[in-house]
DRENDOMI-332926 format. One record per residue: x, y, z of N, C-alpha, C in turn; residue in three letters. Coordinates in steps of 0.1 Angstrom, whole numbers, plus 5000, padded with zeros to 4 digits. Layout:
! DRENDOMI-332926
XYZXYZXYZala/...
//
This chain:
! DRENDOMI-332926
331395780854330295780852329695670840unk/328995580836328695550827327295560816unk/327295580807325795640799324895510799unk/323895560805322495440805321995420791unk/321995330787321795290772320295220773unk/318995360773317695310776317095210761unk/316095100760315895080756314895110748unk/313595240748312695250741312895420741unk/311995450729312295610729310795670739unk/312295750749310695880756309795900751unk/309695930734308396000730307195910726unk/307295830718306695680713306995590716unk/307795490727307795390738308395310728unk/308595360713309395270699310195180711unk/310795030707311895000712312995020697unk/314395050711314995130703316694980699unk/317094920690317794800692319594860703unk/320094780704321094810707321994880700unk/321894880690322794910675322195010671unk/320995020672320295080663320295280666unk/319895330656319795460656319595520673unk/319595630684319395660694319695810690unk/318795900698319596040698319396010713unk/320196110722320496150736320396270740unk/320096310751320596460753321596490769unk/321796570773322796560781322696500801unk/320596470797320096410811319696270804unk/320796230797320496070788319596060780unk/317896070787316596130777316896050765unk/316295930762316695880748315395920734unk/315395930726314595930712314895860699unk/313995840694314595720681314695850671unk/315095810659315195850652314495930645unk/313295900635311896000639311896040650unk/311496090658310596130672311796250676unk/313796240673314096330670314396440664unk/314196430651313796490642312396570643unk/311296470643310296590644310596670653unk/311296670669311596740676312596770675unk/312896860661313796910661315196890667unk/315496800668316896790676316696860693unk/315996860695315996910711314796820719unk/315096840727314896740742313196770747unk/312296740746311296770748311396820765unk/312096760773312396740788313396840793unk/314896880786315096940788315497080785unk/315197060766315197160759317197140752unk/317497040761318697020751318596980738unk/320596990735320296940721320396750720unk/319496710714320096590710320796580699unk/321996460705323196420695322496240694unk/323496210687323496010680323995990694unk/323695950693323795800712325195690699unk/326495710713327095620707326895460705unk/327295440696326895250693328395170701unk/327095050709328595050727329194900717unk/330194900722331494830720330894680720unk/330894610713331094420712331994430720unk/331394280735332094250748333294140738unk/334294130742335394000740334793910735unk/333993920746332793720742332293700729unk/331693810727331393840712332693830697unk/333493920700334293930692335793900692unk/336193750701337093690707337993580693unk/336493510688335993420680334493390679unk/334193340666333093340661332893230655unk/333393150660333893010652333692900668unk/332792950675331892850690333392830699unk/334792860696335492810710336092920711unk/336792910725337893010730338793040723unk/339393180728340793270722341893140721unk/341693020734342592970733341892830722unk/341592820718340992770710340392570716unk/340692580726339892450736338892410740unk/338692480743337092530755336492580746unk/334992500742333492620739332992730749unk/332892860744332792920752331192980758unk/
//
């Protein structure tokens, strides 16, 4: 089971960047940092605790080689 990375705050609809601070509950309701603070870190839908959403791992494509060449050094990716 994989975590759904929602892109907008459930309360204010503000866009949340992929690597931005976001808070989620056990049902994966997603809130921006300011709304989580206003809600005192309690989900308005399920009353569950809001905790900091984990940061997504960078893909191998992004981390392999930032020079524009593949890990083998011959083919641009």
